[in-house]
N, C-alpha and C positions, 0 to 999 in steps of 0.2 A: 504493500500500500504506500502511495505517495501522499504525504501530508505537508503542505506548505502553509505556515501560519505567519502572520505579521500584525503588529499593532497599527491601527489607523486612526487618524483624526485627533481632535483635541481631547477626547476621552480615552485614547489609547485602547480602543476596542479591538480585540483579537478577531481577525478575519481569517478563515481557513479555506484553502483550496484542496480538495481531496479527490484522488484518482487511484486506479489500480496500478498505474505507472505512466511514464512519459509516453506521449503520442496517443493518448486515449481520451475518452470522454471524462468529464469531471463534474463535481458539484462544488458550489461556493456556499460557505456557511457564514452568516452574519456580516455582510458587507456594509459597514457603517460609513460615517462621513469620511470622505477622502480615500475610500478603499478601492474605488474603481481602477485607479492607476496601478495599484499593487496587484490587483487581480489580473490586469492586462499583462503586466510584466511576467508573472508566473505562467500564465497561459502561453505567452509567446516563447518563453525559455523552455518550457516542458512540452510544447506542441500539443496543447490540450484543447478540448472543446467543451465549454460549460453547457450542461443540459438542464441543470436545476439550481435554484437558489433556496437554501434552507434557512429559516428564520427561527431562532430559539425563543424570541419574544419581540414584541412590537415597539420597544423603546427606541427613540430616534438614533441613539448611538449605535444601534445594531441594525437598523433597517434603512438608514439614510440613502444608501446606494442600491437598494434592492431593485427598484424599478429600472434605473439606468443599466445595471449589470444584466438583469433579465432581458431588457430590451436589446442591448448590444449583441447578445449571443443567442437571441430567440429562445431563451430558457424559461422554464416554468418555476414560479415561486411556490413554496410550501410553508404553511403557517397553521397554527391552531386557530380554530374559529373564534375563540374568545379574544384573541388579539388581532384578528384580521382588520378591524376598523382602524387600527393604529397605522396601517400602511398608508392610508390616505389622510389620516388626521392624527399625526404623532403628538400634537399639542395636548391631546386628551390624556396623555400619560406622562407628561413632563413635570419635573420639579420646578419650583419658582426660579431657582438659580439658572436652570437650563433655559427656561422660557425667557428670562432676562437677557441671556447671552444672544438669543435669536431675535430679540425685539428690534424691529425696524428693518430686518432683513427680508428680502423678497424671495422667500422659499416656497416652492410649490411641490406638493407630494401627491402621488396618485398610485393606485394599484398597478402592478404589471398587467399586461394583456391576459396572461394566464396565471390563475392562482388555484392551487389545490389545498383543501383543508385536511388536517391530520388529526387522528384520534389516538387515545392512549393505547399503548401496546401494539399499535399498528407497525408492520414492517414494510418499508418501501424499498423497492429495487431500483437503483439509479446508477447509471454509469458503471455497471458491473459490480456494484457494491450494495450491501444490505444495511439499512439503517432501521433500528428499532426505536420507536418514539415512546418516550415516557412523559406523560403530562404531569408537570410538577408545579402547580400554582403556588403563589405566595409572593414572589417578586412582582409578577403580574398574573392576572387570571388565566392567561393563555401561555404561560411559560412551559416550554418543553425542552427535553434533552434528546440527543441522538446518540445511540450506541451502535458501534459497528465492530464485527469480529476482526481481530488482528492476527495475522499469521506469524506469530513469534512465540516461542516456548514460554517466555517469562510474562507475556501479556495476552490475556484472553480477549479483551475488548479495549477500544478507545471510546471515551464518552465526551461528547461536546456538550458541556454543562451550561453554556450561557451564563446567566447571572444567578444560577441556583447555588453553585459551589465554587469557591476559590481556594487557592493555596492558603490555608490558615484562616479563612473567613467564609462568610456566606453572603447572599444577596440581601440588600436592604428591603424593607417592607413599608416604608413611610411615604411612598409615592402614590399617586392616584391608582386605585385598583390593587394596591398591596394589601396583604393579609398575613399577619404574623403567625397565627395559628395554622393557616394553610401551609406556610413555609415549614413549620415544624413537622407537619404530617408528611410533606414532600421529602424532607431530609430523612425522616424515619423510614418511609416506605420505598423511596426511590434511590436513596444513597446508601444507607446503612445495610441494605439487603444485598448489595453487590459484593463480589469477591474483591479481596485486597489487591489483586494484580491488575485491576482495571485502571488504565491511564486516563486521567482527567485533563481535558484541554478546555480551560475556562474562557469566559468572555473577556476577562481582564487578568493581567498578570501571568505568572509562570505556570507551566504544567505541573501536575502533581499526580497522586495516585489515591485510590480509595483507601488502601492500607495506611498510607502516610496520614491522610486526613482523619481516619478513624482513630489513629494513635495520638495525634497532636493537635488537631483542630479543636479549639476550646468549645465551639458551639456544638460539635458532634459529641465531644466528651460529656458535655452537659446533658445532651439527649440520652446518651447511653446510661448516664447516672440518674435519668428520669428527673432532672431538674429543669427549671424554666431557663430559656435562652434569652440573653440580654439583647438590648436594642442594637441594630446593625446599621451602619451608614456606608456601605460599600456599593459601588456600581454607579449608574448614571446620576 
């Protein structure tokens, strides 16, 4: 599997380009602000053809370039229905700080020409790869993660976690649509149930693993001890 990831835009959102190898079709995950140029560079260097754009959630730092990237390569966008409206109206999910940053700017957002909705535990076959969808609300109502098998002895899967799970932290729940109790359930049911060898590729920051987070992430440690998790301010 070929995975090229890079941070893009003022929020440093990780965008990923995933393929079976050079010279093949690929999928793009979370092309946020200023990600289109990075996607183009990876595509040209690896001789790839994007066929799908996967969106972990509808916050503007993750979906800013969804329509441009999908349109450029005639690709289909995939999103959970609870966050689909944010593709055309990202202001509905913004913090005051983010809205202030964009105040006065002439920004226009619209859905790509083709959008497919995803459901919990659905497996989609794209670009020769299989992605299992886990609906993990909390950061947003339509937050999802994508897990794909990884052909390496020490790693069973890679998980594109969006803003559900970071190295040493978890996603914030104080934005419009955020739900702290839903976040706790998602972490308990969608993260702590996974094997330790799953590699986590988050929406921000460095990669990690389920085993590392289970052992060191204070929020997951609290969950395992059945204690309440404190307020989080990570993400958009």
